[in-house]
TORMARPA-998411 format. One record per residue (C-alpha): x, z, y. Coordinates in steps of 0.2 Angstrom, whole numbers, plus 5000, padded with zeros to 4 digits. Example, Ala and Ser with C-alpha at 12.3 -4.5 7.8 and 13.67 -1.06 7.14 Angstrom:
TORMARPA-998411
506250394978 506850364995 
END
This chain:
TORMARPA-998411
458756024792 460556064796 461855934798 463655974798 465255874802 466755864789 468455844796 469955784786 471655884787 472255764801 470755814812 469755654810 467855664809 467155594793 465455514790 464155644794 462855704782 461555644793 461955464791 462155494772 460455574770 459655434781 460355304770 459855384754 458055424760 457855234763 458755184747 458455334735 459155404720 457555374711 457855194712 459755194707 459555154688 458355004691 459454944705 460954944693 459954864680 459454724691 461254694697 461854684679 460554564675 461054454690 462854454684 462254404666 461154264673 462654194683 463854204669 462554124657 462353984670 464253954671 464453954652 463053824649 463453704664 464853584660 465253564678 465453744681 466253794664 467953724669 469453804677 468953734695 467153774692 467553954687 468353974704 466553994710 466054134698 466054264712 464854154723 463754124708 463754304703 463254354720 461854224720 461254294703 461254474709 460254424725 458954324713 458754464701 458554604714 457254504723 456354474707 456354664703 455654704720 454254564719 453754644702 453654814710 455054884699 456054934715 455255004731 456054884743 455454724752 456554574751 456654394758 457954264758 458454204776 459854084782 461254154790 461354134809 463054054807 463353924795 462153854780 462253994768 460854114763 460754294761 459454414754 458754544767 458354714759 457154814769 456654994766 455655074781 456655044796 458255024787 458954854780 460354804768 461254654762 462254614745 464054604745 465354574732 466854684733 468454704722 468454894723 467155024724 467655084741 468354914746 467654814760 466954634757 467854484764 467654494783 466654354791 465854334809 464154354801 464654524794 465454574811 463854534820 462654624808 463654784808 463654804827 461954884825 462855034818 463555054835 463955244838 465755294836 465755434824 467555464824 467855524841 468555694845 467055754854 465355714847 463555734855 462155814846 461555734830 459955674837 460855574850 461955494837 460455444826 459555374842 461055254844 460755184827 458855134828 459055034812 460455074800 461354924792 461854954774 462854854761 462354854743 464054814735 464454774717 465854714706 466154654688 467554624677 467854454668 466654514653 465254534665 465254734664 464954814681 466354904689 465354984703 463754974712 463755064730 462555094744 463655104759 463555094778 464955024788 465455074806 465354944818 467154904817 468654944807 468654994789 467655154790 466155214781 464755304789 463955334772 464455294754 463755324737 464355244721 462655234711 463455154695 464355314691 462855424694 461755304684 462955294669 463355484670 461455524669 461455444652 460055334657 461055174658 462455114648 463755004657 463754874644 462654804630 461154764640 460054614633 460354434638 459154384651 457554284643 457554094643 456154094657 457254194668 458754094665 457653934669 457054014686 458754054691 459453874687 458053804697 458353934711 460153874712 459753694712 458453714725 459653814736 461053674734 459753544739 459153644754 460953674759 461353494758 459753454768 460253574782 461953494783 461253324784 460053374798 461453464808 
END
């Protein structure tokens, strides 16, 4: 297999094909449509919960829409993996800093986490947790003189990837991307907008998907209540 470097007109080395291919082997094109569907369902679950919860369906409550949508996406993707619709293994774990939880997505030796972003190529809000996590992508691919590809890949024994998404005020997805951040700065080692590919294939409409069924909505409501209770318990014990 041949790997080549691509340089910009300014001479900077861009993300190499080796990292892009490695990311897409772990999170393959064959799963793109079902991944996008799960994320769309997660956004709809969140918006339905907001609409039907008086405390959330207020101006202050809607300020939490982004957080609740992220929770809905994590819930829906986790359920899709548990059903076997998606070929990934997932589990919820508490962040090593703070009392929040995240969904760990594993595929082979690679792992990913879900982030909400405003733009397709935008970076999520920077946090100490994200800074810690992305340090595993430790090799600097933007040097003037790079070693052989094999050495670069050995320096990243377990690629850390983000599954980013965004949705407008109506709940329509604006982007869904697999992307691997460099260890620092706002640089991509690999990037793929799978929403554009999924919609372009004709296999997935960007809007018009059915409303989640009542059982799924109830499970998500219970999931949110359980998560809030656990968060309060963790704070109390701390």
